[in-house]
N, C-alpha and C positions, 0 to 999 in steps of 0.2 A: 747446327748444320742439318739440312734436310736429308732424309734417307731416300735413296733411289731404290726402287724395286729391282731385285735381281731377276724377276720374272720377265720373260720376253713379252713384247707387245701382243695383244690379242689378235686373232685372225681378222676380226673386224677392222682393227687399226691398220694392220699390214696389208689387207686386200685393197685398201683405198690408195695405196702408194703407186704413183705413176712415174716418179722421178727420184732416183737415188743420187744424192750429192755427197761426194767424198773429198775430204782434205787429203793432202799428200803426206807431208812430214809428220810422223806420229800416228798416222792412220794407215795409209798404204805402205809406209815404211816404219821402221822402229824409231824414227826421229833423229837418228845419228846422221851427221853430215860427214861424208867421206870424200877426200880429195886425193887424186893421184899425184905423182911427183911433179907433174907439169901444172898442177893447180886446177885440173879439171875435176868437176864434181861427178861422183858416181853414186848410184843408189841401188839398194837391194830390195827387190819386190818378192812377195811370197806367191809362188805359183798357185797355191790353193785359193788365195784371194782372187787371182786372175781368172781361175775357173769359175768361181762364184760370180764374178762380173759378167762373164760370158753367159752364164745361166740366167741371170737377171735380164740381160738384153734379150735372150731367147724367149723369156716369159712376157716380153712386151713392155718392160719397164725401161725407161730411158736412164742413162747414167751420165752424170756430169762430174768433172773434177774442177775444183776451185782452190787455188793456192796463192799465197802471198809471194811465193818465190817462183822464179822461172827456172826451167831445167830441161835441157835437151833429152835427158834420160827419161823424164816423165812423158815428154812428147812421143818418144819412141815407144815406150811401153803402152801408152794409151792408144796409139795407132795400131799396134799389134793386137790389142784387145778390141779394136773397132769402136772405141769410145769417141763419139763425135763432138762432144761438148767439153772442151778442155780450155779453161781460162786460167792462165798462169800469170804471176806478177801482179796480182790484184791487191791494191791497197784497200779497196772497199769491197769486201767479199759479198756483202748483202746486195749492193748494187749489181754485182755480177750475177748473183742468183736471180734477181728480179729480171735482168736481161734474158736469161735462159728461160724462165717460166713464162715470160711474155711471148718469146719466140715460139715456144712449144704449146702455148695456151693451156698450161697446167696450173691450177690454183695451188697456193702455198699449202693448203690442207692436204694435198695429195703428194707432198714432198717429204722424203726422209733425208735427214742430214746427219752425217757421221763426223764428229770432230774430237779434238784432243786438247786444245789449248784456248786461251782467252780470245784470240781473234775469231774463233769459230762460234762464239756465243751469240752474236747478233743473228747469224744464219739459223742456228739451232732454235732460237726463240721465235723465229718467224715461220717455222714450218709445222706440218702436222705431226711429224714423228722425229724427235731428236734423240740421237744415240751418241753416247760417249764410249770410247774404248776404255778397257779396264785400267790402263795406266795414264788416263787423262788427268789434267790438272783438277784438283778437288772441286773448284768452283764450276768446272765444266760438268763433272759428274753430278754435282748437286743440281745443276740446271737442266739435266737431261731427263727425258722420259724413261730411258732405259740405258743400262750400262752393260756392255758385252762382258763375257767371262774371259775373253782372250785380249791380249794387248795389241797395240798398233804394230803392223808389219809382221805379226805372228798369228794371223788367222781371224782377227776381229772383223775384217771386211767379209770374209767368207761366212762368218757366223750370221751377220745381218742379211747377206745375200740368200743364204739357205732359208732363213725365216721368211723373207719376202717371196721367194719362189714357191715355198710350201703354201703360203697363203693364197697365191695365185692359182693353186691347183695344178701346177706344172712341175712340182718337185719330184725328186728321186723316189 
């Protein structure tokens, strides 16, 4: 098994990023599915991840969410964060990514993708910077350029957001 560097991407790598692509379950959330008594799905999002997303957007980096599942909770949270590119219920995540990059005229080399499970690998292999969350599937960690120190839904997104904002020279 290949070893992934625990070192964050270099400033040169991070400064090229113009689009941050996030998975939902296992990245923006801890991956647990919660249903209320009426069978409605609920999700828990980390407020620090949300602040990181806002900072990335303020730095001029676009944010997209691509998920295999549809969820009104994700729609609501992404609207609250002003994330414009939300593609849910995607069976072919790579095709969805290509649609977004073509629409925004951003080359794949300028895309960072954060994932946690096997359906995320095709996206991660196609972009300039692939990131696995700390509790990702071992094959995803192996295939990533970098693995966060924090787990999905517990600050991993904020970790990558902070790195990208710092590289853009607009960090705290």
